[in-house]
VMD Tcl script that draws the C-alpha trace (Angstrom):
set ca {
  {152.58 198.47 124.93}
  {148.71 199.37 125.04}
  {147.78 196.12 124.41}
  {149.35 194.65 126.23}
  {147.97 196.52 129.04}
  {144.55 196.18 127.76}
  {145.72 192.44 127.91}
  {146.32 192.18 131.42}
  {143.39 194.10 132.37}
  {141.14 191.98 130.21}
  {142.21 189.08 132.34}
  {142.30 190.66 135.09}
  {138.80 191.78 134.77}
  {137.46 187.87 133.54}
  {139.09 186.33 137.14}
  {136.52 188.95 138.57}
  {134.00 187.63 137.03}
  {134.85 183.82 137.38}
  {135.53 184.65 141.08}
  {132.34 186.70 142.02}
  {130.04 184.21 139.90}
  {131.84 181.11 142.09}
  {130.50 183.32 144.75}
  {127.61 184.15 143.42}
  {126.52 180.51 143.29}
  {128.16 179.06 146.18}
  {126.82 181.11 148.13}
  {122.92 180.80 147.21}
  {122.83 176.90 147.61}
  {121.23 175.94 150.32}
  {122.09 176.23 154.16}
  {120.52 174.32 155.94}
  {119.23 170.72 155.73}
  {116.02 169.76 156.53}
  {115.49 166.17 158.05}
  {112.39 165.11 159.78}
  {113.22 163.40 163.20}
  {111.67 161.02 165.05}
  {110.23 162.44 166.95}
  {107.73 163.86 164.15}
  {108.92 167.47 163.68}
  {110.64 168.50 160.72}
  {114.22 170.08 161.76}
  {116.76 172.45 160.25}
  {120.59 172.34 161.13}
  {122.55 175.24 159.80}
  {126.09 175.82 159.04}
  {127.27 176.85 162.58}
  {125.33 173.41 164.13}
  {122.62 175.43 164.77}
  {118.91 174.13 165.16}
  {114.99 175.28 164.36}
  {112.14 173.06 163.38}
  {109.72 173.52 160.52}
  {106.75 176.09 162.16}
  {104.90 178.11 158.99}
  {103.89 180.48 161.87}
  {107.33 180.85 163.28}
  {106.63 180.23 167.30}
  {105.03 176.59 167.29}
  {106.74 173.80 165.88}
  {104.63 171.37 163.35}
  {104.01 167.81 164.06}
  {104.54 166.48 167.18}
  {102.92 163.42 167.11}
  {102.68 163.01 163.54}
  {100.74 164.16 160.49}
  {103.40 165.59 158.34}
  {104.86 162.77 156.89}
  {103.84 163.49 153.34}
  {105.26 166.65 153.22}
  {108.40 166.86 151.00}
  {111.23 168.96 152.50}
  {113.32 168.53 149.65}
  {111.70 171.47 148.67}
  {112.17 172.92 151.95}
  {115.15 175.83 152.28}
  {116.86 178.98 153.40}
  {113.70 180.75 153.45}
  {111.20 177.81 154.65}
  {108.95 179.47 158.36}
  {110.76 177.92 161.82}
  {111.26 178.44 164.79}
  {115.64 178.77 165.61}
  {116.76 178.08 168.16}
  {119.19 181.00 170.88}
  {117.75 183.96 170.57}
  {114.49 184.09 168.50}
  {113.10 180.39 170.95}
  {113.64 182.84 173.99}
  {112.18 185.79 172.38}
  {108.91 183.05 172.13}
  {109.10 180.84 175.10}
  {111.68 182.77 177.31}
  {114.61 180.39 176.72}
  {116.77 179.43 174.52}
  {116.12 175.77 174.33}
  {120.26 174.85 174.24}
  {120.32 173.81 177.71}
  {117.46 172.15 178.27}
  {117.75 168.25 178.84}
  {115.87 166.31 176.20}
  {114.37 169.78 174.12}
  {114.92 169.51 170.70}
  {117.16 172.17 170.80}
  {119.49 170.77 172.20}
  {122.52 169.46 170.90}
  {122.93 165.94 172.95}
  {119.24 165.46 172.28}
  {119.28 162.57 169.43}
  {116.44 163.73 166.74}
}
mol new
graphics top color blue
foreach p $ca { graphics top sphere $p radius 0.5 }
foreach p [lrange $ca 0 end-1] q [lrange $ca 1 end] { graphics top cylinder $p $q radius 0.2 }
display resetview
């Protein structure tokens, strides 16, 4: 009887460990997709569709008018400094950018 209980406990622990390992690997995968826009800035979009621009100072988007073509965006990740549309953009610029026609935060604006 004790051997069966031990085997069941070991199986349950293995399932929990494997499940936790899968969750860890999945949670550490990039959640922001970065691309160079036609307007010259680098835009990241998260899983919810919220945009951000590459901004080393976390306030001013880099690259308006070009100059960023040599950056390797394959090295960009969730920790890349950015100005995020919404509350972050509103705190720094007075508006979310979502409702402004032609603004890079507006999802109807082709970037």
